[in-house]
C-alpha positions in Angstrom: -21.6 5.6 -2.6 -18.0 5.0 -3.4 -17.1 3.6 -6.9 -13.8 2.1 -7.9 -12.5 2.0 -11.5 -9.4 0.0 -12.5 -7.1 1.3 -15.1 -4.1 -0.2 -16.8 -1.0 1.9 -16.3 2.2 1.9 -18.2 5.1 3.1 -16.0 8.6 4.0 -17.4 11.6 2.0 -16.4 12.4 4.6 -13.6 8.9 4.5 -12.4 8.9 0.7 -12.4 12.0 0.8 -10.2 10.4 3.2 -7.8 7.3 1.0 -7.6 9.4 -2.1 -7.0 11.1 -0.3 -4.1 7.8 0.9 -2.7 6.3 -2.6 -3.0 9.3 -4.0 -1.1 9.3 -1.3 1.6 5.6 -1.8 2.3 5.9 -5.6 2.3 8.9 -5.3 4.7 6.9 -3.0 7.0 3.9 -5.3 7.0 5.9 -8.4 7.7 7.9 -6.6 10.4 4.8 -5.3 12.1 3.0 -8.7 11.9 6.0 -10.5 13.4 6.2 -7.9 16.2 2.5 -8.3 16.9 2.9 -12.1 17.0 5.9 -12.0 19.4 4.2 -9.4 21.6 1.0 -11.5 21.8 3.0 -14.6 22.9 4.7 -12.7 25.7 1.9 -10.3 27.0 -1.3 -11.9 25.5 -2.2 -8.5 24.1 -1.9 -7.2 20.5 -0.4 -4.0 19.2 -2.5 -1.0 18.2 -2.3 1.0 15.0 -0.5 3.9 16.6 2.2 1.7 18.1 2.7 0.1 14.7 3.0 3.6 13.1 5.8 4.4 15.7 7.6 1.3 14.8 7.5 2.1 11.1 8.9 5.5 11.9 11.7 3.9 13.9 12.4 1.6 10.9 12.7 4.6 8.7 15.4 6.0 11.1 17.3 2.6 11.1 17.1 1.9 7.3 17.8 4.7 4.8 16.1 2.8 2.0 12.7 2.9 3.9 12.5 6.6 3.1 12.2 5.9 -0.7 8.4 5.3 -0.9 5.8 7.9 -0.3 5.2 8.2 3.5 1.5 7.8 3.3 1.9 4.4 1.7 3.7 3.1 4.8 1.0 4.6 7.0 -1.7 2.7 5.1 0.2 -0.5 6.0 -0.4 0.1 9.7 -4.1 0.9 9.0 -4.5 -2.3 6.9 -2.8 -4.5 9.4 -4.9 -3.2 12.3 -8.0 -3.6 10.2 -7.0 -7.2 9.3 -6.7 -8.1 13.0 -10.1 -6.4 13.8 -11.7 -8.5 11.0 -10.0 -11.6 12.3 -11.2 -11.2 15.9 -14.7 -10.4 14.8 -14.8 -13.6 12.7 -15.0 -12.0 9.2 -11.6 -13.2 7.9 -8.7 -15.5 8.5 -5.6 -14.6 10.6 -3.3 -12.1 8.7 -0.5 -13.8 6.7 3.0 -12.6 5.8 3.3 -11.1 2.4 5.5 -12.8 -0.3 7.7 -11.3 -2.9 6.6 -13.9 -5.5 2.9 -13.0 -5.7 0.8 -10.0 -6.5 2.1 -6.7 -5.1 0.1 -3.6 -4.2 0.4 -0.3 -2.4 -2.1 2.4 -1.7 -1.9 6.2 -2.1 -4.5 7.7 0.2 -4.0 11.3 -0.9 -2.2 13.7 -3.3 -3.1 11.7 -6.5 -4.8 13.3 -9.4 -6.0 12.4 -12.9 -4.4 14.3 -15.7 -5.1 14.2 -19.5 -3.3 11.0 -20.4 -2.4 9.5 -17.1 -2.3 9.6 -13.3 -0.1 11.9 -11.3 1.5 10.2 -8.2 3.6 11.8 -5.5 7.4 11.1 -5.8 6.8 9.5 -9.2 5.2 12.0 -11.4 2.8 11.3 -14.2 2.3 7.7 -15.2 0.7 7.0 -18.5 -2.6 5.2 -18.2 -5.4 4.0 -20.5 -8.3 6.0 -19.1 -11.1 4.0 -20.8 -13.8 5.2 -18.4 -14.2 8.8 -17.1 -14.2 9.5 -13.4 -17.7 10.4 -12.2 -18.3 13.3 -9.9 -16.6 13.4 -6.6 -13.1 13.5 -5.2 -10.5 10.7 -5.4 -10.3 8.9 -2.1 -7.6 6.3 -2.6 -5.5 4.9 -5.5 -4.2 1.4 -5.2 -1.4 0.5 -7.5 -1.0 -3.3 -8.1 1.3 -5.5 -10.2 0.2 -9.0 -11.1 2.4 -12.0 -11.8 2.8 -11.1 -15.5 4.3 -7.7 -14.5 1.3 -5.8 -15.6 0.5 -2.6 -13.6 -3.0 -1.4 -12.6 -4.3 1.5 -10.7 -7.7 1.2 -8.9 -9.1 4.6 -8.3 -11.7 4.9 -5.5 
């Protein structure tokens, strides 16, 4: 059984800037891929698969230098989440995927290379972010860490 624990994190100013850039890049990739899927469906009446979306994200990184700032695995999770959103929609479990807004809650997922250290969480490309670890991690490996920011600019890390 997988168990998630949500911790409050306190990034430095530089880390907040990196997180803001990562949120923006992942949001841009999601919106670009969703728009491309919508346009392709109108023309061919077929959707796009996850691997085609991954290729398009790679092409975006070649076109835009700023797309190389976030951790590459975060952008790959965008393709996985979008394909899963369409599968859930077509199987009747959820609504049609919507575009992401800059003015609401932001989140990104780190699927690997994240570890818990004494007084924080160590992320790739960002280093150690101070966290209030109020509950110990039970046995098992860390699967995914989702970093989110709410409307009050408070940062949280959900460790799965």
